[in-house]
N, C-alpha and C positions, 0 to 999 in steps of 0.2 A: 548180475545186479538187477534189481527190480526197476520197473518204469516209474515215472512220477506224473503227477497231475500237470497238464500242459500249462495252466496259468502260472503256477508256482515255478515251474521250470523255466518259463519265459522270463520271469522276474529274476531268477538266478542268473540267467545269461546276461540280462541287462545290468545286473549288479557287478558281475565280473568285468564287463566292458567298461563300466564307469570307474572301477578301481584300477584297471589296467591303464586307462588314459591319463591318470594323474601321476604316474611314476616315470621319472626320467631314467634312462638306461644307466646313467652314472650312479643312481641311487642303489642299484643292485649289482654294481661292478661290471656292467656291460659297456662296450664302446658305443659312442653316439652314432657314428657312421655319417658319411657325407650326404646321403639321400634318404632322409627319413620322412616319409609321407604322412605319418600319423603322430599325434601327440602321445607321449608316453611309450609304453612297450608294445611291440608287435605280438600277435598271437603266438607265433612260433617261439618267441623269447620267453613268454610265460610258460608255455609247454616245456621248454628246456629247463627252466628254473624249478618247475614242479615235478619233473621226471615223468611227464606224460607224453603221449604221441601228439603230434600237431593235429591230426585228424580228430582225435578224441576231444582235445580242447576246443577245436572249432565247433564240434557238435554241442558242447556245453554252452558256448556263447550263442549259438543259434537257437537254444532252447529245445534241442532234439537229443536223441540218444538215451542212455540209461542213467540210472541214479548213481552219482559218484559215491565211492566208498568213503568211510570216515578217514582213512589214511590219505586219500586223494584230497579231501577237503582241507585237512591239516597242511598238506604240501602246498595247496593253492593259497591258503592264508599266509603262509610264510613267503611264498614267491611274490605275492602282491602287497606284502608289508601291512597286513590288516591290523587294526587295533583289536583289543580283546572283544569289544562290543561288535565290531564288524565281523570278526571270526564267528562269534556266537550266532549272529544273524545269518551268515552263510550256512552254518549247520542246519538252522531251522528251515531255510529255503530248500535245502536238500532233503528235508524230512529225516534228518539224522539226529540222534541225541547229542546234546552239547556235552563234551567229555569233561569229567572232573579234573581239577588241577592235579598235576603231578604225574599223569600218565604220559605215554609216548606221543600222544596227540596234543599235549599241553601247548598253550600259546607261548611262543618264545618271546622273551623280553625284547622290545624293538631295538634297544641299544646293543644288546648282545648280537642280534641278527645282523645289524649294520656292521659291527666290528668283524663278525665272522665272514661277511661278504668281502671285506677288505684284506683278509688274511689269505691271499691266494698262493703264497709261496711256502707255507708251512702247514703241517697238519693241525687242524683245529676243530672243535666240536662244542656244542652246548649241551650240558646235562643238568638234571635236577639235583637238589641236595641229597636225594635218595639214590643217586647214580643211575637214573633213567636217561638214556641218550635221546635227545630231542631232535638234533640235526647235526650232520657232519659235513665238512667240505670234502672234496674228492681225495685229497691227500690223507685225511684222517681215515677214510674208508680203506685206502691203500695200506696204511700203516696198521690199523687196528681191526680191520674187517668191518663189514656192514652190521651196525648194531640196531637197525630200524625194525627188524622183523619180530621182535619179542613182545608178548602181551602178558597182561596180568602181573603176578608177582615176579615172573621171569624177566620182565622189562628192566628191572633193577639189576645192574651188574653185580652188586653186592649179593643179591639173592642167588644169582647164578654161580658166583664164586664159591659159595658154601654148599651148593646143592648139585652142581653140574661139573664133573671133573674136566670136561672139555674147556670150560671157561678158564681154567688154570694154565692151559697150554700157552697162553699169551705171555706168561712169565716163566723164567727158569725155575726149576724146582727148589733150588737153594734160596730163592727169594719168597717162597710161598708163605712161610711163617710170618715174616715181616709185613707182607702185604695183608695178611689176615688181620693182624693186630691194628694196622693203620685203618683198614676198612671199618672195623668195629668201633674204634675210637672216634672216627669221623661220623659214623652213623649216630653214636650217642650224642655228639655235639649238635648234629643237625636236628635230631628229635627234640632236644632240650630247647632249641631256638624256636621251634614251632609253637603255635597256640596250644594251650592245654586241652582244648576241645578237638584238636586234630586227630583223626583216626587213621590216616594213611600211614604215618610212620609207625604207629602202634601195631597196625596190621602186619606190616613188613617185619617188624621185630618179633612179633608173636609167631609168625610163620617160620622164621629162622630158628627161634628157640625150639620149636617143635621138630624141625627137620635136621638140625645140625648140632651134634655134641660139641664140635670144635667152637662154633659160634657161642654156644651156651657157656662154655668154660671161659672164653675171652670176655663175654659180656659181664660175667661175674667179677672181673678185675676192675670194672668201673673206670677204665682209661677214657679220657676225653681229649680230643685234639682234632681240629679241622685239618684237612689236607690242603695246604696252600701251595707250597713249592716242593716238588719231589724230583729226585733223580731216579730214573727207572731203567731197568734192562728189559727189553721186549724181544720175544721170539717172533721173527718174521718168516713166513714160509719160503720166501725166495731169497731174502737178504741175510738170514741168520740172525745173530744177536745184534740188536741195535740199542745203544745207550742214549737216553734222551733226558732232557730236563722237561718236566711237566709243570707249566705255570697256570695259575688260576686267577680269574677275575670274577668276583662275586657280585650278583645283583644286590640292589639296596636291601631287599627283604631277605636275602640269603637263600632264596628258593632255587635259583639257577646259577650256574657257573659256566663261564667260557674257559675252556681248556685249550692251550696251544702247546705244541711240542717243538723243542729245538734240539739240535745235536749237542750232546754232552761235550764240554771242552776237554781236550786231552785224549779224545778217542777218534776213531776213524769214522764216526757216525755222520760227519758232514758229507763225506763222499757217498755214504749209503743213502742219505737224504736226496742227493742228486739222482741216484739210481731209482729211488722211490718215485720221483717225479716222472721219470722215463717209463717205469713199469706201469704206473697208474694202478688201476684195479684189475688188470688182466690176470688171468690165472696162469701160473708158471708150473 
């Protein structure tokens, strides 16, 4: 990563310190602890929440070190519960372009992020209406795999579903046709809900029409249906077939969804969920 101007970098460190000081540990699901010497979060707690090393985060607050990546800025914005304006300000202090809405670095709706932080015993994640994963809790990573590393059109799971055979390994082959229809119907509903001037959904749809004959055929059916509550069968590399209920909570504008997964009633998935918590994200 490139270096930054010292004055701006000093301002970035001061801004991080000021935002850290205003957050109570309970706001982000951390225990308060008996001997807390500083108001708000400690540096190591912010580093933990953002997935950074403590040494690296310390350098940022001191105004030293290297320019943070766009992914790190997005992670810090979520860890510090920044507003949309504060997040944009942080990008500018780091001399990084403010990302457009809808990508993997999108600002997560504060209410969604707060609820996600409280869902510690069940897999949960926040996605956009175009199925771009914004943030996952550890159990969601353990159940579904890490969805944070994709960029461009491939950031959308719908795009990967129709263009990358590996994406389909998450579901049993017998369920692929139903999943394809559900994804297309949901995408049509999401696109219709957006402003007529929006180009993000149109770009995704155009890309899929060019890349996938299956998507093109299903798109011509004109099915429209948001995915609200699904019962799914998932292939897990260590646990085998896991049957889940996938529940959705939509943001007010419909652009983001909080998904959480519960064991399907009448199956042995409850026991598998207990094993999932034990396994975590370790490779088996």
